C-alpha positions in Angstrom: -20.0 8.9 -14.3 -16.9 10.6 -15.7 -14.0 8.6 -17.0 -11.3 7.8 -14.5 -8.8 10.1 -16.3 -11.2 13.0 -15.8 -11.1 12.7 -12.0 -8.1 14.5 -10.4 -5.7 12.1 -8.6 -6.1 14.1 -5.4 -9.9 13.4 -5.5 -9.3 9.7 -6.3 -7.1 9.4 -3.2 -9.8 10.8 -1.0 -12.6 8.5 -2.2 -11.5 5.6 0.1 -11.5 8.0 3.1 -15.0 9.1 2.3 -16.2 5.5 1.8 -14.6 4.3 5.1 -16.4 7.0 7.1 -19.7 6.6 5.3 -19.5 2.9 6.2 -19.0 3.9 9.9 -21.9 6.3 9.7 -24.2 3.7 8.1 -23.3 1.1 10.7 -24.0 3.6 13.4 -27.5 4.2 12.0 -27.0 7.7 10.7 -29.1 8.5 7.6 -27.8 11.8 6.4 -24.9 14.1 6.8 -23.9 17.6 5.6 -20.6 18.4 3.9 -19.7 20.4 7.0 -20.2 17.4 9.3 -18.3 15.2 6.9 -15.5 17.8 6.7 -15.1 17.8 10.5 -14.9 14.0 10.6 -12.4 13.3 7.7 -10.4 16.6 8.1 -11.0 17.7 4.5 -12.5 21.2 4.0 -16.2 21.2 3.0 -15.5 23.1 -0.3 -13.1 20.3 -1.4 -15.6 17.6 -0.5 -18.4 19.3 -2.5 -16.0 19.7 -5.4 -14.9 16.1 -5.2 -18.5 14.9 -5.2 -19.4 17.2 -8.1 -17.3 15.1 -10.4 -19.9 12.3 -10.0 -23.0 14.4 -10.5 -25.6 15.6 -8.0 -25.0 13.4 -5.0 -26.7 15.7 -2.5 -29.6 18.1 -2.1 -29.3 21.8 -1.0 -30.7 22.2 2.5 -30.7 18.4 3.1 -27.1 17.3 2.7 -26.2 13.8 1.7 -28.1 10.5 2.1 -25.6 8.2 3.8 -26.9 5.0 2.4 -27.0 6.3 -1.1 -23.5 7.7 -0.9 -22.2 4.5 0.6 -23.7 2.4 -2.2 -22.5 4.8 -4.8 -18.9 4.9 -3.6 -18.9 1.1 -3.0 -19.7 0.7 -6.7 -17.2 3.4 -7.7 -14.4 1.7 -5.7 -15.5 -1.8 -6.8 -16.2 -2.7 -3.2 -18.6 -5.4 -4.4 -15.7 -7.2 -6.2 -13.0 -9.1 -4.3 -9.5 -8.3 -5.5 -6.8 -10.8 -4.7 -3.3 -9.4 -4.4 0.1 -11.1 -3.9 2.8 -10.3 -1.4 6.4 -10.5 -2.8 8.8 -10.8 0.1 7.8 -12.2 3.5 10.4 -10.5 5.8 9.5 -8.5 8.9 7.3 -6.0 7.0 5.8 -8.8 4.9 4.8 -10.7 8.0 3.2 -7.6 9.5 1.2 -7.1 6.3 0.1 -10.8 6.3 -1.0 -10.4 9.9 -3.0 -7.3 9.0 -4.5 -9.0 5.9 -7.9 -9.6 7.4 -8.3 -5.9 8.2 -7.1 -4.6 4.8 -10.5 -4.0 3.2 -13.8 -5.7 2.5 -12.7 -6.2 -1.1 -8.9 -6.6 -1.0 -7.2 -9.7 0.2 -3.6 -11.0 0.1 -4.1 -14.5 -1.3 -0.6 -15.6 -2.2 2.9 -14.8 -0.9 6.4 -15.5 -2.4 9.8 -15.7 -0.7 13.2 -17.3 -1.0 13.4 -18.4 2.6 13.1 -22.2 2.6 11.9 -22.2 6.2 8.6 -20.6 5.2 8.2 -21.7 1.6 5.5 -24.3 1.4 3.9 -23.2 4.6 0.7 -21.2 5.4 1.4 -17.8 7.1 -1.6 -16.0 8.6 -3.8 -18.0 6.3 -1.8 -17.2 3.1 0.2 -19.9 1.2 3.9 -19.0 0.7 5.4 -20.1 -2.7 9.0 -20.1 -3.8 10.1 -17.1 -5.9 10.9 -19.5 -8.7 7.2 -20.2 -9.1 6.1 -16.5 -8.9 5.5 -15.8 -12.6 3.6 -19.1 -13.1 1.4 -18.7 -10.0 0.5 -15.1 -10.6 -0.7 -16.1 -14.1 -2.6 -19.2 -12.8 -4.2 -17.2 -10.0 -4.9 -14.3 -12.3 -3.4 -11.8 -9.8 -2.4 -8.5 -11.4 -1.7 -6.4 -8.3 1.2 -7.0 -5.9 2.8 -5.6 -2.8 6.6 -5.6 -3.1 8.6 -5.8 0.2 11.8 -7.5 -1.0 15.4 -6.2 -0.2 16.3 -3.2 -2.3 19.1 -5.0 -4.2 16.7 -7.4 -5.8 13.7 -5.0 -6.2 14.2 -4.2 -9.9 14.8 -7.9 -10.8 11.6 -8.8 -9.0 9.8 -6.0 -10.8 11.0 -7.3 -14.2 9.6 -10.7 -13.4 6.3 -9.1 -12.3 6.0 -7.3 -15.6 6.7 -10.7 -17.4 3.9 -12.2 -15.3 1.4 -9.5 -16.5 1.2 -7.5 -13.3 -0.6 -4.2 -13.7 0.0 -2.6 -10.3 2.8 -2.6 -7.8 2.7 -1.2 -4.3 6.4 -0.6 -3.8 7.6 -0.6 -0.2 11.3 -0.6 -1.3 13.3 2.6 -1.5 14.2 1.9 -5.1 12.3 3.7 -7.8 11.3 0.9 -10.2 11.7 1.0 -14.0 8.5 -0.5 -15.5 6.5 -0.1 -18.7 3.9 2.7 -18.9 1.1 0.2 -18.6 2.2 -0.8 -15.1 1.4 1.6 -12.3 3.7 1.8 -9.3 2.6 3.3 -6.0 5.7 4.1 -3.9 5.4 3.8 -0.1 8.5 5.0 1.6 8.0 4.8 5.4 11.3 6.3 6.2 10.7 9.3 4.0 7.3 9.8 5.4 8.6 9.7 9.0 11.5 12.1 8.2 9.0 14.5 6.6 6.8 14.3 9.7 9.7 15.1 11.9 10.8 18.0 9.7 7.3 19.5 9.8 7.2 19.2 13.6 10.7 20.6 14.1 9.9 23.6 11.8 6.3 24.1 13.1 4.9 23.6 9.6 1.1 22.9 9.7 
């Protein structure tokens, strides 16, 4: 298998899409699938699918297609689906509550296991099965629980301060739902999720008939 830095980011982003549909096919009892069939299902052109798969070697056979069970097992290992990853939620506001309610449907291998907030009404309680700790205990608890990936949903005015504390706690990855572009060391990866920007982009595409 190639090193992670040899796989294009665009390909890496599509792997969970392939894995999720392969899981669906496997559960439905389908044993094999062609790149054309997979293309129609996941809305990625078949040439791109074949190129994505080629980074991992010969995963299919000409004239046969792809073995669903083999591909599912392969991508499960590639995506570490056999290893549970606990993540923390920083900020239990409206969006944070929604993410906690969605927690059980996130993934087979990802679970929000701790949350942090300043609201004394919820600190010390269990929300959707997840304990909520005070922000003052965040660094200590992240270290104790060995959590190195977090979801950040705090107000934008405290986002950078929270990020600084997360870096101090040893966090390696931040899914950032705030509109602030965080300043972090190079060894910390930030994935920005701007719902407003995505919605505005969608509306722009619709208004201008951009496909």
